[in-house]
Structure formats: structure tokens, C-alpha cells
N, C-alpha and C positions, 0 to 999 in steps of 0.2 A: 715632417719623416715622408720620404719618398715611398711613394704607395709599392707593393711586390712587383706590379703591372710594369713600371716605369725606372726597373732595375737594370732594363735587358741591358746588353753591350752595346753602344755609339745609341743609347738611348738617353741615356745617364751622365752626365759632365761628370769624369769623375779626376779631384783636385790632385792627386795622385801622377796622373797622364801629363796633367801641365807640367807640376814641376819638374817630369820627366824631361821635360821639352829643351831647358836648361842644359843637358846633357850634347845638346847639337851645336849651341855656341863652342866657333872656336875659344881653346885656354887663353889662346895671349891676345885675345880681344877682352878679356876680364881684365886683365891691368889698366889701372886709369892711371898715367902720370903723376904722380905728386903734386905737379902745379894747378892738376884740373881741380876744378871743386864739382858735386854733383851738377847738375843740369847747366855748366857755364859749356862754353864750345870755346876752343884756342884760340880762332881769330874769327874778324869780322868783313868779309868780302862785300865787296860795292853792294850797293841796295839805295832802299829807300828810306831808311832812318834818320834818325834823327840831329845822332855825331854825326861833325864832320871828319873828313876824311882827308881830302886835300884841294887846294884852289889849282885848279889845270888850263890849259888852253882850251877853246868850244874846239868839238872835235865835231864833226859828222857823224848826226845821231841822238846827240846832245840832246837834252831838253832844255829847250830855251827860256824857259821859267827857271833852270838854275843857273843862270847867268847870274854873275857876282858884280856888281854897276861898282864897288867899287876895283877892283881889281883892274875892270876892264876900264875905267876912266886911268889908273894910275899906268896901265900899259899901252894903250890907246888900239889891243883887239881886247874882242870877245873872252873870257875868263868865266868859264862855271864853276858852281860848287858841287863836290859831289860826298858822302855819305854813308859811312856804314849803315849796312845790312841789320835790321832789328830782328836778331834770330836767339831764339831761348832753346836748347838742347830738353825740352820740356814732352813727354809722350802722352797723350791721354789718347787711351784703348777703350772705345763708344761697343759696346756688343748689346744688338738690338736679339731680347728674347722673348719676343712675341709672337702672338698666333702664327703669322703663316710662317717663321724661323721654325718652328719645334714637329720640321717635317721632314722623309727624304726617304728615297726609294734606295736607295746604298748602303754601303755599314755604318751611315752613322746620320744623324738628323744634321741639318745645317745650321741650328745656332748651334750643334758641335763641335763642329766643321770651324763654325766661325771663329766660338773661343778656340781651340785648339792655333789659329794664324792670332790673332789678339797675343795672347800665352805666348810664342814664342817671337813676336816685336817686341813683346815688354822685355824679356830675358836679352834678344840683343840689343836693347836700350843700356840694359842693366849696366850690359857688361863694358858696353864705354864711357858709363861716367853721369848717363839724364838720369832726370824724373820723369818717373813713370804715374800716371793715374789711371784711375777705372770709370766709368759710367754705364751703369745696363738700362735696357728698359722694357717693360714687360707689364704683362695684364695687370699687376698690383703697383705699377708708377715707375719711379725710378731710384734706383740706388746706385750713390758714389764711392770713391774711396777719394779723397785727396792723394797729391802727386809727392811720389819722396823717392830717394839712393835709397840702391842697396838691398840687396840678394833678400834679406830677411823681410824686407815690404812687398816686394817684388813676388815672394813666398806667400805673405799673407791676401797680395791679389789672386791669386792662382787661386787660394780656399775658396776668397769671396764668390768668384765668377763660379765656383760649384757651387755657394749656397744661392748665390741667385735663380742659377739656371733649375734646380733643382724648384725653387719656390716658382719661376714660370710654368714649370713641367705641372707642378701643383695646383694651379693657379687654372690650366688649361683643361686640368682631369677634370675637377671641381665643374666648370665651365660645359665641359660635356655633359655630366650626369645632372645639372641643372636643366639643360638645354640649354643654353641661354648663348646670348654673342659673346661672353665674356669682356673684359675691361679695353681690350686693345683700343689705344689711340694714334695720332700722328707722332712725326718724332718732334715736331718743333717746341716741344717744351724743351725736350730732352737735348737738342742744340743748342736752346739759350742755354742750358745748364752748361751744358759743354764750352759755351764760349766766357760761363763764369773763371769754371776751372784753368781751362787752358793759358796761359799767356798770350800779350801779341810776340810772335817770330815762333809759337811753338807750334807742334804737329799734332794733330788729331785725328787719327784710323779712328772708321766707322764701320763695322763687321754687321752686312745689312742682306735681304735679299733683293729681286730683281722689281720690285714692288716697292722695295722698303721704305721709300721719299719719294711720299704723293706732291704733288705739284702743291700744294695748301703747305709743304716745307721747305719749300723754295726760298723763300724769304730769307728764311732765319739760316739754311744754311750757306747762304750769299755772303752774310753779315760774320759768320763764324770764318768764313775762308779769308775773307775780307784782309786781316792782317794776321793770319794761320796758312798753316802749310796744310791742306784735307787731302786724305785719301780716302774715300768710300774701299772697301775692300768686297768682294763677291764671289764667294765659293759657292760654283757651281752645282746640280745635281747630274748624276750622271744619268739622269732621263733629259734634262736642256741639254748635254751635249751630244748622248749618242740615245736617241731616242728610238724604239722598236719601232721596227718596219711595220708590222702588222695594225690596221687600226683595233682601236683601246674604244670599248663603250665611255661614253659621259653622258653624265647624270646629272640634271641642276632642276631639284625639286622629282615636279611628277614627270618634266620631261626626259626622254634618256634618246639617244643616237652613237650611229659609231663617228670616231672623228683617228684622223691621223697626224701625228704630234711630229712639230719642226724640231731641228736644233735651236732655241734662244739667239736671238738675234739681240748682240749686246751695243754695237753702234748707236742705235738710236738715243739709249742710255750715257753713252759716253758722250755725245754730241749737245746733252744739256749740263752733264754736267760741267764738262768744258766752259759752256756759258755761264758757271756761277764760279769759277775759278778753281771746282774741287778735281781730284784725279781720281780716274776708274783703273781697279784692280783687279781684274777677273783670273779665276785661278779655277782649275779643273780637283773632282775630286780626289784625285790620286792626285797635285800635287799637292794639298794641304797639306 
């Protein structure tokens, strides 16, 4: 049970608010064609999968490793094999509820804003018939919900996100009361777990903070993105987008000084992620 001090608006994540986000999904998007099955896509575009798409004449820009020896010998001109792209309409939502996310200067904590983004994307995925799963990482470890399709499953996911957030708040409160550092660790273990939950060709959406992915987490993130579409969603706090112009007191232990804050520069993070085949999506507080 969440203590009274953590019941404030914007501090506690409420399942009812996540369920209400379904109303923002266009109604015509909720009807799945009869020929669609959950988690399936209607067509496979060309890509680097295993299923043969066609054998055609070699064109500039084609990968020479795809040349088909038999067709080339038979026709007397280079021919290449093209393959369907391996895709699976499965979405895994990864919520970072570690200590640095349980913070905010605006109307809500960054963790609450992140959960709202994930829930909205989850409802959109369910509306098109996709399979949706979830994973959360916090001070008490990693919790997960395997993927499934349908609104009842997404409703359960919303309730679990709220429960997991409550547990993260309580763990952070207990750590502060004990004057301890808490049990927050890196994302590596969560990323390894995500690779087991998200199939090849699926999509993984990770909502975290500017420092959520440490250098030590990058190898696991790169492996996750090798056969999946990975997007890191970064909900920014108002103080990161429009910091006050006046200097503010900053304390670090016994040291104190005045410092002027600058808007957060996300380009270095975007470059780091791009090298790992991960897309960065930056959201301001008023767009979440």
C-alpha cells in the first residue's frame, strides 16, 4: 500500500488514467480485419529475412552477397535473391522505474509521464491487432508481463504498470528512510530479459531518462536492436527544456554553489543510440 505522502497528483501512477488513454485511439483503428491474426502483419516488405521474395536482375546498390549462382549461370547476367523482411507486430513496453525516474519539477514525475507514453502506444498497438507485452525495472528488480493481444490484456497491463510504479515509490521511500542508496542497478539485465520477450522483427519501446542507458548497458542494447526495432523514448522535465534564467543553489555534500542551468542537449545521446541502431524519441512535458 502506498503511503499517504505518495498519494499526490502526478506522484502516484493511477491505472484509471492509463485506461482512459484508450479513448484517444481513433475508433476506426480499433477494428481489426478478419484476415488478420494477433501479432501478424498483412504483408512482408523486402528486407533481410529468411523467406525468399524473388530472384531478379542485379541492380546498382544490390548486395553482391545475394547473387544467385544458378540464375546468373542460366541467364548469363548477374541475378540476386531478395528476401522478405522478418517482422512481427509485437510491441514490448519497457518502463524504467528506477530512482532517477521518480523525480520531476512539473505536474508529474518523469516515471509517470513515461508510463503514460507507453500506455498510449500500447493502446495504439492493440487497436491494430498487435501483441503487447511489458517489462518494468526498479529498485526491487525486474517484473514482466508476456505479450498478448486484445483490450482485456492491455487493461491488465495498465493495472500492472500502476502496481509496479507503486512498488518503486515504496522502495525509494524505504531507501530514503534508511538513508541508504537503494537497490537501483543498470539496465543490462532488463535488456537481456527484453530480448527473450520480444521476438525477432518485433518492436521494443524503452521509456527512460537522459542517463538511463549507461555505457555498460550498450552491448546488451546493441544485441537487442540487432533483429528488432528499438526506440528509446525520453520524456523531458520542464526544467530540462526551459530552465529558469536565474542561478540556483546546488549542493553536493558539504559543498554548495550557485549554478545556472542550461537546456538539456540530446544530440550526443541520439548519436550514441544511432550507433547502436536505436532510435531516440524526445518528448517535452506538454506533449506527453
